[in-house]
C-alpha positions as CSV (number, residue, x, y, z in Angstrom):
1,M,102.6,153.1,98.6
2,E,105.4,150.7,97.5
3,L,105.6,149.3,93.8
4,I,106.7,145.6,93.2
5,L,107.9,144.6,89.9
6,T,107.5,141.1,88.6
7,T,107.3,139.0,85.7
8,P,103.8,137.6,84.6
9,D,104.9,134.0,85.5
10,E,106.1,135.1,88.8
11,L,102.6,137.0,89.4
12,E,100.7,134.0,88.3
13,A,102.7,131.8,90.8
14,V,102.2,133.9,93.7
15,I,98.3,134.3,92.9
16,S,98.1,130.5,92.3
17,R,99.6,130.0,95.9
18,A,97.4,132.5,97.6
19,V,94.2,131.1,96.0
20,S,95.3,127.5,96.9
21,K,95.9,128.8,100.5
22,A,92.6,130.3,100.7
23,I,90.6,127.2,99.4
24,N,92.3,125.0,101.7
25,K,91.5,127.2,104.8
26,Q,87.8,127.4,103.7
27,S,87.0,123.5,103.1
28,P,88.7,121.4,105.6
29,Q,88.8,117.9,104.3
30,L,88.5,114.5,106.0
31,P,91.9,112.6,106.7
32,S,92.8,110.2,103.9
33,D,92.3,107.5,106.3
34,R,88.4,107.9,106.1
35,C,86.4,106.4,103.2
36,N,83.0,105.7,102.2
37,K,81.1,102.4,101.6
38,E,82.3,102.0,98.0
39,E,85.9,102.9,98.7
40,A,85.8,100.5,101.9
41,I,84.6,97.8,99.8
42,Q,87.5,98.3,97.2
43,F,90.0,98.7,100.1
44,L,89.1,95.3,101.7
45,N,89.3,93.7,98.3
46,E,92.7,95.2,97.5
47,Q,93.8,94.0,100.9
48,G,93.0,90.4,100.0
49,Y,89.8,90.1,101.9
50,K,87.4,89.5,98.9
51,I,84.0,90.8,99.9
52,S,80.9,91.2,97.9
53,E,78.7,94.4,98.4
54,S,75.7,92.2,99.9
55,R,78.2,90.6,102.3
56,F,79.6,94.1,103.2
57,Y,76.1,95.3,104.1
58,K,75.3,92.2,106.3
59,L,78.5,92.7,108.3
60,T,77.8,96.5,108.7
61,A,74.1,95.9,109.6
62,A,75.3,93.5,112.3
63,N,77.7,95.9,113.6
64,E,80.7,93.4,112.9
65,L,82.5,95.7,110.6
66,P,84.0,99.0,112.3
67,A,82.0,102.0,111.2
68,K,81.0,105.5,112.5
69,R,77.9,107.4,111.5
70,F,78.1,110.8,110.2
71,G,74.6,112.0,110.0
72,S,73.0,109.1,108.0
73,R,76.0,108.2,106.1
74,L,78.5,105.6,107.3
75,V,82.3,106.5,107.3
76,F,85.1,103.7,107.6
77,S,88.5,104.1,108.8
78,R,91.2,102.2,106.7
79,K,93.1,101.5,109.8
80,E,90.1,99.9,111.5
81,L,89.3,98.0,108.7
82,I,93.0,96.5,108.5
83,S,92.8,95.8,112.4
84,W,89.5,94.2,111.5
85,I,90.9,92.1,108.8
86,E,93.6,91.0,111.2
87,S,91.3,90.1,113.8
88,Q,89.5,87.9,111.4
89,L,92.6,86.1,110.6
90,L,93.9,85.7,114.2
91,D,90.6,84.2,115.1
92,N,90.9,81.5,112.4
93,S,94.4,80.7,113.7
94,N,93.7,80.5,117.6
95,K,95.8,77.7,119.2
96,Q,93.1,76.6,121.5
97,D,90.7,76.1,118.7
98,T,93.4,74.2,116.8
99,L,94.2,72.1,119.7
100,L,90.7,71.0,120.3
101,S,90.1,70.3,116.6
102,L,93.1,67.9,116.6
103,A,91.9,66.3,119.8
104,K,88.4,65.7,118.4
105,S,90.0,64.2,115.3
106,A,92.3,62.0,117.3
107,R,89.2,60.6,119.5
108,A,87.3,60.2,116.5
109,K,89.9,57.9,114.8
110,Q,90.3,56.1,118.0
111,K,86.6,55.2,118.1
112,N,86.8,53.8,114.5
113,R,89.5,51.2,115.2
């Protein structure tokens, strides 16, 4: 049997590291990319996409927001939410829609002359 001499502080550090390692092995955690409903609403608001809880529910129920089911719970990916926000912005700035809108406006002005 081998004896190891150590100070109380060193022993505490060794035990602390061993306990942390054991706890991490026993309870795998979801990646930090994942979030629940409340965190998703907060995240969207922080990204500049102001959304109420009722609007969030409507979009989720219509499957317009990217979400995955985990049992009876919904889980959201921050990366997918960012992509969704960008797609909302891209849809509004579509060149084709802009050109059609300008053409309609020009025709309406010509009729009024």
